C-alpha positions, 0 to 999 in steps of 0.5 A, spaced: 457 416 426 453 421 430 451 416 435 458 413 436 460 419 437 455 421 442 457 415 446 464 416 446 462 423 449 459 420 455 464 415 456 469 420 457 464 425 461 463 419 466 471 419 467 472 426 468 474 428 461 471 431 455 471 430 448 471 436 443 468 435 436 470 439 430 468 439 423 474 441 419 481 439 416 485 435 421 492 439 420 488 446 421 484 444 427 490 440 431 495 445 428 491 450 432 493 447 438 498 451 443 505 450 442 509 445 445 502 440 445 502 433 444 497 430 439 496 423 439 493 419 433 491 412 431 494 410 424 490 407 419 495 406 414 491 402 410 488 408 407 492 413 403 487 418 404 488 418 412 496 417 412 496 424 407 492 427 412 497 424 418 503 427 414 499 434 413 498 433 421 504 432 422 507 438 418 502 443 421 503 441 429 511 441 428 511 448 425 507 451 432 513 446 435 508 441 437 508 434 436 504 428 433 505 421 435 502 416 431 501 410 435 499 403 430 493 402 435 488 396 434 484 397 428 488 390 426 488 384 429 495 383 429 501 388 432 505 391 426 511 389 431 509 382 432 508 380 425 514 375 422 514 378 415 515 385 413 509 387 409 511 391 404 516 386 400 515 379 405 507 379 404 504 372 403 501 371 397 495 368 399 490 368 405 492 361 406 500 363 406 498 369 410 494 364 416 501 359 415 506 365 416 502 367 422 502 360 425 496 357 424 495 350 422 489 349 417 486 356 417 480 353 413 477 348 418 480 349 425 483 354 430 490 349 432 496 353 432 503 351 432 508 353 438 511 359 437 505 362 432 504 370 432 500 372 438 494 376 438 495 381 443 490 382 449 485 388 449 488 394 453 482 396 458 480 404 457 483 409 462 479 409 468 479 417 469 481 422 464 484 429 466 479 435 466 479 439 459 482 446 459 476 450 460 479 456 455 480 450 449 478 454 442 479 450 436 477 451 430 470 448 428 468 446 434 461 443 435 457 445 441 454 440 445 447 442 443 448 441 436 452 434 437 445 432 441 441 434 435 441 429 429 439 434 425 442 440 427 449 436 427 448 434 420 446 440 417 452 443 420 456 437 417 454 440 410 448 436 409 442 439 405 435 439 407 433 433 403 439 429 405 438 430 412 431 428 411 433 422 408 438 420 413 434 420 419 428 416 416 432 410 416 433 405 421 440 405 424 443 400 429 445 403 436 452 406 435 458 406 441 462 401 444 457 399 449 451 398 444 457 394 440 459 390 447 452 389 448 451 386 441 457 382 441 455 379 448 448 377 446 451 374 439 455 370 444 449 367 449 445 366 442 449 363 437 456 362 440 455 355 441 449 354 436 449 349 431 445 354 426 443 348 421 442 353 416 441 352 409 445 356 403 440 360 400 444 359 394 451 356 395 454 357 388 460 362 387 461 361 395 467 357 398 464 351 402 468 347 406 468 340 409 466 343 416 459 345 413 457 337 414 461 335 420 456 332 424 451 338 423 455 343 426 458 348 421 463 352 426 465 356 419 458 357 418 458 358 411 451 358 410 451 365 413 455 368 407 449 368 403 443 369 408 441 377 408 442 378 415 449 376 415 451 372 422 455 376 427 453 383 425 459 386 428 462 389 421 459 396 422 462 397 429 469 394 427 469 399 421 469 405 426 472 402 432 467 401 437 469 394 438 476 392 436 478 385 432 482 384 439 476 384 443 472 380 439 478 374 439 478 375 446 471 374 447 470 369 442 475 364 444 472 359 448 465 359 444 464 353 439 464 357 433 470 360 434 473 358 428 468 362 424 469 368 428 477 367 427 476 366 419 472 372 418 477 376 423 483 373 418 480 375 411 479 383 414 487 382 416 488 380 410 485 385 406 488 390 411 495 387 410 494 388 402 492 395 403 498 397 406 502 393 402 499 395 395 499 403 398 496 407 392 496 402 387 490 399 390 486 405 388 489 405 380 484 403 375 489 397 373 489 395 380 495 393 384 496 387 378 497 393 373 492 389 369 490 393 362 483 392 359 477 396 356 473 400 361 467 404 361 464 409 365 457 410 361 452 413 366 446 409 362 450 403 365 452 405 371 445 409 373 441 403 373 445 399 377 445 403 382 438 404 382 437 397 381 434 397 374 438 393 370 433 387 369 436 382 372 432 380 378 437 378 383 442 384 382 436 389 382 434 386 389 441 386 392 442 394 390 435 396 392 437 393 399 444 396 399 440 403 397 435 402 403 438 399 409 446 400 408 447 393 408 448 387 403 450 380 404 457 377 402 454 374 396 450 380 394 456 384 395 461 379 390 455 378 385 453 385 384 460 387 383 462 382 378 455 383 374 458 390 374 465 389 371 464 383 367 457 384 364 457 392 364 464 393 363 464 399 367 470 401 371 471 397 378 472 404 381 465 406 380 462 400 384 467 402 389 466 409 390 458 407 390 459 401 395 463 406 400 458 412 399 452 407 401 455 401 406 454 402 413 459 398 414 464 401 410 471 399 411 476 402 406 481 395 406 475 391 405 472 394 400 477 396 395 480 389 397 474 386 395 473 390 388 480 389 386 479 381 387 472 381 384 474 386 378 480 380 377 486 386 378 489 384 384 495 381 380 498 380 374 493 376 369 491 374 362 486 378 360 480 374 356 483 367 358 478 361 356 477 360 364 475 367 365 470 367 360 467 360 362 466 362 369 463 369 366 458 364 362 457 360 368 455 365 373 450 369 368 447 362 367 445 361 374 443 368 375 438 368 370 436 361 373 433 366 379 429 370 375 
């Protein structure tokens, strides 16, 4: 995060402006702007917390005679105004349904679209120049450039303990910021954008596998990468903090051979974002959007070994240790470790979601909680304890045990 903020500050400085970084409640910081000011923010409606903060900021600036203008921005692939349905009451009920509603002919296998399909807008270039910052601007919690340039000092000012700072600085973290994100994706396009990447599945159970995996040795959807520890594009941490937008990724990948795989992943991300907007606070309920009632535990003697990777189930323990050490876990590992917490240990799924939120370098509110309610099977109305559920669970445990 600090690298990303510093990279943004450098970019703005090169174009004549200055980035002011403050630590405090947004409503208190922006509420201190001079009367008559205009504050502009990017909406993040997938997060109830972010929406609440936006409402508090609006109230604070309006009390001072100022204005808050919120923009949809480009965190989503599609612009809200272009969608052919209302999110709150017309949202398609499945990923395939979403693809069809947006005009994709067969989202699971190709990138062909019908005439009149919902457009993905082109990326908007960043400003070539910024106006100079007022020299007398004073805001609460302003972090000095000297502190911001020093990781340890900045983390300390943000409230982290000496031990937490030491632990954070010992991690091997990828370069942050927009230039790093673009360089990373340009390298991926050159090396893997047209690559057949004939990797075999590390473990193909519990994963979606399409017919494309055997099409002439080239799997444009790259299913095998869902089970590999290094992932595929490795863009999720950049997308999560806005260093590169989904629209820019879509535009840059449009002419590569593996465009289908890129689109597929961007649309899964869009599916979770739209669901989060539709569900609102229900996404964070114990019963989930499906309002499913069943017994849950929060027993720390179950939770803490799971977090630490000491459950006695080798695959689960390896996943949780990797997550703790690196801040990363491949799709299959995230899903299987979550399933184990919920269905073997009977633990409140939100405890797992909170833990992923704390530890994932690529934490994204909609993706994290959307995947957790799906894994916990509280995303829609279900009958708890049916025969199919029990059979699927027994099959998963059998496969996990075989990996001992």
